[in-house]
N, C-alpha and C positions, 0 to 999 in steps of 0.2 A: 475254254480249255483251261485246265488246272496247270499250276506251275510245275516245273520239273523238280522232283525230289529224289533223295537217295533212298532206294528201296532196301538195299543191303550194302553195308560198307565193307569193301574188300580192297585188296591190293593186287588184283589180277594183273599179271604181265600182259596177257593177251586174252581178255575175256571175250567170248564169242558164242555163237550158236544157241541163242535163246529159243526155247520151244515150250508151248503149253501142253501139258498132259491133262486132259479134261477128266479122265477117270481117277487119276491120283490127286487131282486138284493141285498140281504142282507146276511151277515153272522151273525147268532145268536149263542150265547153261554150263559152259566149260571155260577153264583157263588152259588154253592150248599149251603154252610154254611152261605153265606151272603144273601141268599133268594132273588136273583135278576136275572132277565132275561135281557140280554144286546144284542146290535146289532151294526154292522158296515156296512156302505154302501161304499165299496171301490172306486166306481167311483167318488163320491163326497167327500169322507172323513168324511161324517156325522156319528155321533155316538149317541147312546142313550141307555136308559134302564128303566126298571120299577121294583119296589119292588113287591114281591109276598108273600102271607101269609103262605107259607110253603116251604120246600126244594124242588125245582125243579131240577131234575138231568139230563134230556135229553129232547130235543124237536125236532120236524121235521115239515116242511110244510105239509099241507094235501090238498087233491084234492077236497073233498066233502063239503067245507064250509069255513067260515072265521076262523082265529085263527090257532094255532099250536097244534098238538098232543103233549102231555107232560107226561113224567113219573115223579112221585113225591114220597114224603115220605108216602103218603096216598093211592096211586094207580095211575091210568091212566085216563087222561081226556083231556080237551081242554083249552088252555090258550090264552087270548087276549094279543098280544105283545104290544099293545098301552096303555092298562090300567093295566095289570097284573091280571085281573079277571080270576078265574079258575073255571071250571065246571067239576066235577068228573064224570066219566062214569063207572068205575069198580075198585074193589079192589081185586087183585088176591091172596092176602095172609092175610085174616082176622084172621087166626090162628097164625100169626107170628108178634106179636105187636112190636117187636124191629127191624123189617126189614124195609128198604126203598128201592126204586128203585135206580139204579145206571146208568150205561151206556145204550144207546139205539140208534139204527140206522135203516134206511129203506133199504130193499133189492131191487133188480131189478124188482121184481113183485109188489112193493108197500106195502109189509108187514112190520110192525114195530116190530123189535126184541128188547126186553129190558131185563135187568137182575136185580136181587135184591141182597141185602147183609144185614147182621146184622149191624146196624148203630154203635154198640159198638165195632165192629171189633174183636169179641171174638170167633167166630166159623164159621163153614161152613153151615150156614142156608140159603144161597142164592140159587136162581134158575134162569133159563133162560126161557123166554116166547116168544111166537109168537102171535102178534095181527094182525088178518086178517081184510080185508076191511069192513066186517060186524060187527066189534068189538068183534068177538069171540076171546077169549084169551085161549091159550093152553100152559100148562107147558111142556117144551121140555127136560130140564135137571134139576137135583136137586143136592144138596150137594156142591154148590159153595161157596167159601169164599168171594171174592170180584169180582163180575162179571164185565167184561170190554170188549172193542173192538167191537164185534158184527158187523163186516163188511163182505160183501160178495165178492166173486171173480167175474171177468167180465163175466163169463158164467153163473153166478147165481147158481152154483152147490155146492159151498163151503161157509160155514159161519165160520169165524174165531172167536173163543171164548176164551177170556183170563180169567184166575183166578189169579188176582194179588197176592192174599194171598199165592197161591201155586207156584207162579213164573213161570207160564206156559201159553202158547197159544196153543190151540188145533184147528184142522180143523175138522169141522162137515159137513158131506155130507148132502145136502138137495135137495129135489125134486124141481126144479125151477118152476114147475106148481102148486103143492099143498103145498109146504113148509114142507112136511113130512121129518123128520130127519132120517138119516142113520148112517153109521159108524163114530165114533169119533176117531181121531188119534192125537198123539202129533205133534205139529208143531215146536215150539221152547221153550226153557226154560232159565231162568236167575237165577236159584237157586244157592246160594252161591256167587253171584256177587255183593250183596249190592244194587241191583236195581230191580224194579218190572215192568213187562209189564203192561201198562195202556191202554189208548185209542189208536185207530188206524184209518188209512185211507188206501184205496186201490187206486192205480193209474190205468190208462188205459192199462198198460202192465201187470197188475195182481200182481204187487209187493205190499207188505204190509209195510206201514210206521207206526212204533210203537213208541209212547212216553214212556219213561222209567223213572218212579218215583224213585227219589234218584240217578239216573244215569246221569243227566244233558245232555241227548242226545236223538235224534230221530234216530232210526235204520230202514233202508230199507232192508226188507227180500225178497229174491227171493221166488217163489212159492214152491221150494224144501226146504225152511227153512234156506238156507245159507245166510250169511250176505253180502249184496251187497254194502252198504254204511252206514257210521256213521256220523251224523251231530251233532257236539257239540252245546249245548244250554247254554246261559248265566245264567241259573237258574238250581237249583238242581232238582226241581219238575215239569217238564213238565208233563201234565196230559192227553192230547189228541190232535188230529190234524184232520184237514179237508181241502180238496181242495176247493178253492173258487175263486171269481172273474168271470167275464163273460167268460173268456177263460179257467177257471179251472187250471190255471198255477201257482197259489200261494198256498202254504201250510201254513195254519194258525194253530198256536199252543197255546193252553190254558195252564196256569201255576197256581201254588198255593203258598200261603204264610203260609199255615197251618203248625203249629209246629215249625216255624222258629223264632228264637229270637236272640238278641245280635249280635255277630260277623257274624253268619251264615246269618242273614237277612241283615246286613250292606254290605256284600260283593256281594249281588245280588239284587240291587235296582229294577230290573225289575220283581222280583218274584210277581206273581199275575196279571201280564199284559198279553195282547194278543200279541204274537210274529208272525212274518211271514218271509218267504223266498221263492224264486222261484227256485225249485229244478231241472228244466230243463225237466220235464215230465208233462203230463196232467193228471188230476184227472179223476176218473171214474164218469161219470155223473149218478146221482141217481134220480129216480122219487120222487114225493111227496108221503106221506102215502095215500093209495088208499081209505081210509075211508072218 
């Protein structure tokens, strides 16, 4: 395994939502609180970004048109990565004015799964949604504190769902054809450890790589929930990760500066940057959103 390096130096308040766009050969990620969409082209080293007029929390490439599907503080729509222009398509929670979207990822069938949370982080008002190719949005789970992870297993039959507030990741059985949800089981928890499970990626072997907020680490979990590997990070608040590069052999890690001041900030100058390392395994290739 290669050492952890800084891929792009940034001062993101809440870097999140890394996703690889194979067609554009770009890794996209967002700064939720900085209201910015950013990108890296690993082959050339080119980087860029655009400001957005709202909190964008997760994006993914889409099959049926230009732009990216985007989960935001106001709902779900399409964002132009060159201009930052956003066109909303739906609001799943008009009755929850303090909620915003949080994490989101595409499964092997091209469905976009996203979660919500109370932006004040005061209670369990969040939910999990499935967005199908025809833009039909279905609520799958309710009562989540801070929804995260939302990545699927290589057979497309399990969705891993984190509730960072509860300190737990669950495995949710899903029908790979219809997306219908089945049994929900505990997968791992970090309660009492001073760190919370945040965003995740799945590799081609079916292992889950989880960024742990407050833990300064990425943990690789086996499908049975046992710890396979711990990779220390040079920042306290890694937020999520995604495999990228043409060979899907690099793991990119987003990070946050939110809440860090004084000595805590001084000792981790890379907080808010995009980090990367090559873990020695290949990432699970994901399709674009089918819509």
